[in-house]
C-alpha positions in Angstrom: 0.0 0.0 0.0 1.1 3.6 -0.7 0.9 4.7 2.9 2.7 2.6 5.5 0.6 2.1 8.6 2.3 1.3 11.9 0.3 0.0 14.9 1.3 -0.8 18.5 1.3 -4.5 19.1 0.5 -5.3 22.8 2.2 -8.7 22.4 5.6 -7.2 21.4 5.1 -3.9 23.3 6.2 -1.8 20.4 5.0 -0.2 17.2 5.2 -2.4 14.1 4.6 -1.9 10.4 1.3 -3.4 9.5 1.8 -6.2 7.0 -1.3 -8.4 6.5 -0.9 -12.1 6.2 -2.9 -12.2 2.9 -2.9 -8.7 1.4 -5.1 -7.1 0.3 -7.3 -9.1 2.6 -7.3 -8.2 6.4 -8.9 -10.3 9.1 -9.9 -8.3 12.3 -11.7 -9.6 15.4 -12.8 -7.3 18.2 -14.5 -8.3 21.4 -18.0 -7.0 21.6 -20.4 -6.4 24.4 -22.1 -8.8 26.9 -25.7 -7.7 26.3 -27.4 -7.6 29.7 -27.7 -3.8 30.0 -27.6 -0.6 28.1 -24.3 0.6 26.6 -22.4 3.2 28.6 -19.5 5.6 27.7 -17.0 2.8 28.4 -18.6 0.7 25.6 -18.3 3.5 23.2 -14.6 3.7 23.3 -13.6 0.3 21.8 -16.5 0.5 19.3 -15.2 3.9 18.1 -11.5 3.0 18.3 -11.9 -0.1 16.0 -14.4 1.7 13.8 -11.6 4.1 13.0 -9.2 1.2 12.3 -11.8 -0.5 10.1 -12.5 2.8 8.2 -8.8 3.6 7.7 -7.8 0.1 6.5 -10.7 0.2 4.1 -9.6 3.7 2.9 -6.1 2.4 2.3 -7.6 -0.2 -0.1 -7.6 -3.3 2.1 -10.6 -5.7 1.9 -11.4 -6.0 5.6 -13.5 -8.8 7.2 -14.4 -7.3 10.6 -15.8 -9.7 13.1 -17.2 -8.3 16.4 -19.0 -10.8 18.7 -22.0 -10.6 20.9 -21.6 -12.4 24.2 -24.9 -13.9 25.2 -23.9 -16.8 27.3 -21.0 -18.0 29.6 -19.9 -14.6 31.0 -20.1 -15.2 34.7 -20.1 -12.5 37.3 -16.6 -13.3 38.4 -13.7 -13.9 36.0 -12.6 -16.9 38.2 -15.6 -19.0 36.9 -17.8 -18.2 39.9 -21.3 -16.6 40.2 -24.2 -16.5 37.9 -24.2 -16.0 34.2 -24.8 -12.2 33.8 -27.6 -12.7 31.2 -29.3 -15.6 33.0 -29.3 -13.5 36.2 -30.9 -10.5 34.4 -33.5 -12.9 32.9 -34.3 -14.4 36.4 -34.7 -11.0 38.0 -37.0 -9.7 35.3 -38.8 -13.0 34.7 -37.9 -13.2 31.1 -36.3 -15.8 28.8 -32.5 -15.1 28.5 -32.9 -14.6 24.7 -35.5 -11.9 25.4 -32.9 -10.1 27.4 -30.3 -10.6 24.7 -32.6 -9.4 21.9 -33.7 -6.3 23.8 -30.2 -5.1 24.7 -28.6 -6.1 21.5 -31.1 -4.1 19.5 -30.5 -1.1 21.8 -26.7 -1.5 21.5 -26.9 -1.5 17.7 -29.1 1.6 17.7 -26.7 3.4 20.0 -23.8 2.5 17.8 -25.7 3.8 14.8 -26.2 7.1 16.5 -22.4 7.3 17.2 -21.9 6.6 13.4 -20.1 3.3 14.2 -20.2 1.1 11.1 -21.6 -2.4 11.6 -19.0 -5.1 11.4 -18.8 -7.6 8.5 -20.0 -10.4 10.8 -21.6 -10.1 14.3 -21.8 -13.7 15.7 -23.5 -14.7 18.9 -21.8 -17.1 21.3 -25.0 -19.1 21.7 -25.0 -19.7 18.0 -21.6 -21.3 18.0 -21.9 -23.9 20.8 -20.8 -26.7 18.4 -17.6 -24.9 17.5 -16.8 -24.3 21.1 -17.4 -27.9 22.1 -15.0 -28.9 19.2 -12.4 -26.5 20.5 -12.7 -27.9 24.1 -12.3 -31.4 22.7 -9.2 -30.5 20.7 -7.6 -29.0 23.8 -8.5 -32.2 25.8 -7.0 -34.4 23.1 -3.7 -32.3 23.2 -3.5 -32.9 26.9 -3.9 -29.3 28.1 -7.3 -29.7 29.8 -9.0 -32.1 32.1 -12.6 -33.1 33.0 -13.8 -32.7 36.6 -17.3 -33.4 37.7 -18.8 -32.7 34.3 -16.9 -29.5 33.8 -13.7 -29.1 31.7 -10.8 -26.9 32.9 -7.7 -25.6 31.1 -4.6 -26.9 32.8 -2.5 -23.7 33.0 0.4 -25.2 34.9 0.9 -27.9 32.3 0.5 -25.5 29.4 3.1 -23.1 30.9 5.7 -25.9 31.0 5.6 -26.1 27.2 4.6 -22.5 26.3 4.3 -19.2 28.1 1.1 -18.4 29.9 1.2 -14.6 30.5 3.2 -13.4 27.5 0.5 -10.9 26.5 -0.1 -9.4 29.9 3.6 -9.6 31.0 2.7 -11.8 34.0 4.5 -14.9 35.1 2.7 -17.9 36.5 4.1 -17.4 40.0 2.6 -13.9 40.1 -0.8 -15.3 38.9 -0.8 -18.1 41.5 0.1 -15.7 44.3 -2.8 -13.4 43.5 -5.4 -16.1 42.8 -8.0 -16.4 45.5 -9.4 -19.6 46.8 -13.1 -19.5 45.9 -16.0 -21.7 46.7 -16.4 -24.5 44.2 -12.7 -24.4 43.1 -12.2 -27.9 44.5 -13.1 -29.0 41.0 -9.9 -27.4 39.8 -6.4 -28.8 40.1 -5.2 -25.2 40.5 -7.0 -21.9 41.3 -5.5 -20.3 38.1 -7.1 -23.0 35.8 -10.0 -21.6 33.8 -13.3 -23.2 32.6 -13.6 -24.3 29.1 -17.0 -26.0 29.8 -19.2 -25.7 32.9 -21.7 -28.3 34.1 -25.0 -26.5 34.6 -26.6 -26.7 38.0 -30.3 -27.8 37.9 -31.6 -24.2 38.2 -29.3 -22.9 35.4 -31.5 -21.8 32.5 -29.0 -21.8 29.7 -27.6 -25.3 28.9 -26.6 -27.4 26.0 -25.7 -31.1 25.7 -22.0 -32.0 25.4 -19.8 -35.1 25.8 -19.1 -34.1 29.4 -22.4 -32.7 30.7 -25.4 -30.5 30.0 -23.8 -27.2 30.5 -22.4 -24.1 28.8 -19.1 -22.9 27.4 -16.6 -20.9 29.4 -16.5 -17.2 28.5 -13.0 -17.3 26.9 -13.9 -20.1 24.4 -16.3 -18.1 22.2 -13.7 -15.7 20.7 -11.2 -18.4 19.9 -13.8 -20.6 18.3 -15.6 -17.8 16.4 -12.4 -16.1 15.3 -11.1 -19.3 13.8 -14.4 -20.1 12.1 -14.7 -16.7 10.3 -11.1 -15.6 10.0 -9.1 -18.9 9.9 -6.4 -20.4 12.1 -4.3 -17.3 11.5 -5.5 -13.8 11.2 -4.2 -10.2 11.4 -5.7 -8.2 14.2 -7.5 -8.9 17.5 -8.7 -5.9 19.5 -10.5 -4.9 22.6 -10.3 -2.9 25.8 -7.2 -3.0 28.0 -9.3 -4.6 30.8 -9.5 -7.7 28.6 -5.8 -8.3 28.3 -5.9 -10.5 31.4 -7.5 -12.9 31.8 -9.7 -13.0 28.7 -7.1 -12.4 25.9 -4.4 -14.3 27.7 -6.7 -17.3 27.9 -7.6 -16.9 24.2 -3.9 -17.2 23.3 -3.5 -20.2 25.5 -6.6 -21.9 23.9 -5.4 -21.2 20.4 -1.8 -22.4 21.0 -3.0 -25.5 23.0 -5.4 -26.5 20.2 -3.4 -25.8 17.1 0.2 -25.5 18.3 0.9 -21.8 17.7 -0.5 -18.3 17.9 -3.6 -17.4 15.9 -3.3 -13.6 16.0 -0.4 -11.5 14.6 -1.3 -8.0 16.1 -3.0 -7.5 19.4 -4.5 -4.0 19.9 -6.0 -2.5 23.0 -7.7 0.8 23.8 -7.4 2.4 27.2 -10.2 3.1 29.6 -12.7 5.9 30.2 -12.2 7.2 33.8 -14.2 9.3 36.2 -11.9 11.2 38.5 -9.2 8.7 37.7 -11.3 5.6 38.3 -12.4 3.2 35.5 -16.0 3.8 34.5 -17.9 0.5 34.8 -21.2 -1.0 35.9 -19.6 -2.9 38.8 -18.3 0.4 40.2 -21.6 2.2 39.9 -20.0 5.3 38.3 -21.1 4.7 34.7 -23.2 7.0 32.5 -25.4 5.4 29.8 -24.9 6.8 26.3 -28.6 7.6 26.1 -28.2 9.7 29.3 -25.5 11.7 27.5 -27.8 12.2 24.6 -30.7 13.3 26.8 -28.7 15.1 29.6 -30.6 13.0 32.1 -27.8 11.9 34.5 -27.0 13.8 37.7 -23.3 14.2 36.7 -24.2 15.9 33.4 -24.5 19.7 33.1 -26.4 19.3 29.8 -27.2 16.9 27.0 -24.4 16.1 24.5 -24.9 15.0 21.0 -23.6 11.6 19.7 -21.0 13.4 17.5 -19.8 15.4 20.5 -19.2 12.1 22.3 -17.4 10.7 19.3 -15.2 13.8 18.9 -14.5 13.8 22.7 -13.2 10.2 22.5 -11.1 10.8 19.4 -9.4 13.8 20.9 -7.3 11.4 23.0 -5.1 8.7 21.5 -6.8 5.3 21.8 -4.0 4.0 24.1 -4.3 6.9 26.5 -7.0 7.2 29.2 -9.9 9.6 28.8 -11.1 11.2 32.0 -14.8 12.3 31.9 -15.8 15.8 32.9 -18.4 18.3 31.8 -15.7 20.8 31.1 -13.9 18.4 28.7 -17.1 17.6 26.9 -18.1 21.3 26.5 -14.6 22.0 25.1 -15.1 19.1 22.6 -18.5 20.5 21.7 -17.0 24.0 21.0 -14.1 22.5 19.0 -16.4 20.4 16.9 -18.6 23.5 16.2 -15.5 25.4 15.1 -14.5 22.7 12.6 -18.0 22.3 11.2 -18.3 26.1 10.8 -15.1 26.2 8.8 -16.2 23.2 6.7 -19.6 24.7 6.0 -18.0 28.1 5.1 -15.8 26.6 2.3 -18.8 27.1 0.0 -18.2 30.9 0.4 -14.6 30.8 -0.8 -13.9 32.4 -4.2 -10.7 30.9 -5.5 -7.8 33.1 -6.7 -5.4 32.5 -9.6 -2.6 31.5 -7.2 -2.2 29.9 -3.7 -0.1 31.0 -0.8 -1.2 28.1 1.4 0.4 24.6 1.5 -2.5 22.2 1.2 -0.5 19.3 -0.1 1.7 19.5 3.0 -1.5 19.5 5.1 -2.7 16.3 3.4 0.6 14.5 4.0 0.6 15.5 7.7 -2.9 14.0 8.1 -1.7 10.7 6.6 1.4 10.8 8.8 -0.8 11.1 11.9 -3.1 8.2 11.0 -0.2 6.0 9.9 1.4 6.6 13.3 -0.8 4.2 15.3 -4.0 6.0 14.4 -3.0 9.2 16.1 -6.4 11.0 16.0 -5.5 13.9 18.3 -2.7 14.9 16.0 -5.0 14.4 13.0 -7.5 16.7 14.7 -4.8 19.4 15.3 -4.1 19.3 11.6 -7.8 19.7 10.8 -7.9 22.7 13.0 -4.9 24.0 11.0 -7.1 23.5 7.9 -9.9 25.4 9.6 -7.6 28.3 10.3 -6.6 28.4 6.6 -10.2 28.5 5.6 -10.9 31.4 7.9 -7.8 33.3 6.7 -8.9 32.9 3.1 -12.4 34.1 3.8 -11.1 37.1 5.6 -8.8 37.9 2.7 -5.5 37.3 4.5 -4.6 34.3 2.4 -5.3 33.0 -1.2 -6.1 29.6 -2.6 -6.4 28.5 -6.3 -9.1 26.2 -7.6 -6.9 23.0 -7.5 -5.9 23.6 -3.8 -9.4 24.5 -2.9 -10.6 21.1 -4.3 -7.8 19.4 -2.4 -8.7 21.2 0.9 -12.4 20.1 0.5 -11.2 16.5 -0.2 -9.0 16.5 3.0 -12.0 17.3 5.2 -14.3 14.9 3.3 -11.8 12.0 3.6 -10.3 12.6 7.1 -13.1 14.3 9.0 -16.1 12.5 7.6 -15.0 9.2 6.1 -12.1 8.2 8.4 -13.0 9.9 11.7 -16.6 9.1 11.0 -18.0 12.5 11.9 -21.2 13.7 10.4 -23.4 16.8 10.3 -26.1 16.6 12.9 -29.4 17.8 11.7 -31.4 20.2 13.8 -34.6 18.8 15.3 -36.7 21.4 13.4 -35.0 22.2 10.1 -37.7 24.6 8.9 -37.5 26.6 12.1 -33.7 26.7 11.9 -33.8 27.8 8.3 -36.3 30.6 9.1 -34.1 31.7 12.0 -31.0 31.9 9.7 -32.9 33.9 7.0 -34.1 36.4 9.6 -30.5 37.0 10.8 -29.3 37.3 7.2 -32.1 39.8 6.4 -30.9 42.0 9.3 -27.3 41.8 8.3 -28.3 42.7 4.7 -30.0 45.8 6.0 -26.8 46.6 7.9 -24.8 46.2 4.7 -27.1 48.7 3.0 -26.8 51.1 5.9 -23.0 50.9 5.7 -23.1 51.5 1.9 -25.2 54.6 2.6 -22.8 55.7 5.4 -25.6 55.3 7.9 -23.3 54.3 10.7 -25.9 54.7 13.5 -28.2 52.1 11.9 -25.2 49.8 11.0 -23.8 49.9 14.6 -27.3 49.5 16.1 -28.0 46.3 14.2 -24.6 44.9 15.0 -24.8 45.8 18.7 -28.3 44.4 19.1 -27.3 41.1 17.5 -24.1 40.9 19.6 -26.2 41.5 22.8 -28.4 38.5 21.7 -25.3 36.2 21.5 -24.3 36.5 17.9 -20.8 37.0 16.7 -20.6 39.2 13.6 -17.6 39.3 11.4 -17.1 41.6 8.4 -15.4 40.0 5.4 -14.1 41.3 2.1 -17.2 39.7 0.4 -19.8 40.9 3.0 -20.3 39.4 6.4 -20.2 36.1 8.4 -22.0 35.3 11.6 -22.5 32.5 14.2 -24.4 32.0 17.4 -21.9 31.9 20.3 
């Protein structure tokens, strides 16, 4: 490809050139949500991060198969294979079938992603629809000697695996550390070692979600689904696996162990992880009770919110930080993002007013190259945004008559914003709730400013100043330009 993308590989802990296994085809798997509640801001971050990667790879000319799973079974309340299945618990409390819970929240998740302009993946498989593949994976691991059956459940033998391979190479942990921090929990007498993890769990009589297997009527362990479904849709070897940093251990570490144990070597070439959303430095999450639902952001209905924020403001807020850096929530940060987004959109929309000159004194080709350099440097969206603000400044300077641009450069400048702001960053113009009212409002302001222009032409400075001062007092910012005027509501 013409532009060389580098990405940070969590496995090697360094940036690497992205070289697909089977160019121009790219296989990408990203861990999706466990659908037992509405999506919050923490769910938006991985969705937007890997949406950017999906968009950029596609822009570079790759044919991307993007798989993002839906977890609808097997995710227990505790990562150490204890507690209830999260979806089964929700179903029990609300007296619903588990699949009613899944369908309800999956539909709401997809709607919210659509509002954030997150593109749908190529394939969105459900864990419950791939029980056969997960049973097959468990059997392969048993056959290779890296798992054992205990009382109808099957557990991965981490200690035995670690003798032949390295359990902990993704997270940087060694087995001794893991053993020292593993708690003895009720029910772990089935395991040979507390660090062993479930590949298949025998269902208790009251457990709603169960399937027949060679070992018991039960359900797969949480870690199995991604290994099984990744292999089914992307093959034994594929390019990228992504997710939040909170999944590095144990989920992704266990995925690597399952893949190596079943087929003898690693399945994934590049592991990518986004950092967390925090509130006052603490991870935002349901278990901590400090989460804000995305719908609450859009409606302004949460007590921590000073006002409602649009989906594009949320998207822009997340992209203003590099995906590997934490993002700390605050109303001040969101308001700053909202103002910044407004500035960019105003500049973009004002490009229609530009009358090109015969020559340019602005470097638009250099701006385009800087935008590509930012994206090729591990998807550095904050740097990309700074270059787009540079482009907005150029637009404003041209409109005010301080700089010139020729037709070719103007076309290139329009292309830069179309490609990088709309297509790659996934931003979009948000339509006002009442377009006709908005249009009438704009026409009324334009009519007043036209009267002001006539007053200026007639040297009626009192009328001209009066109109300007009255509009300024109402919250309008009026700018005189070489071609007339420009205005915006502060």
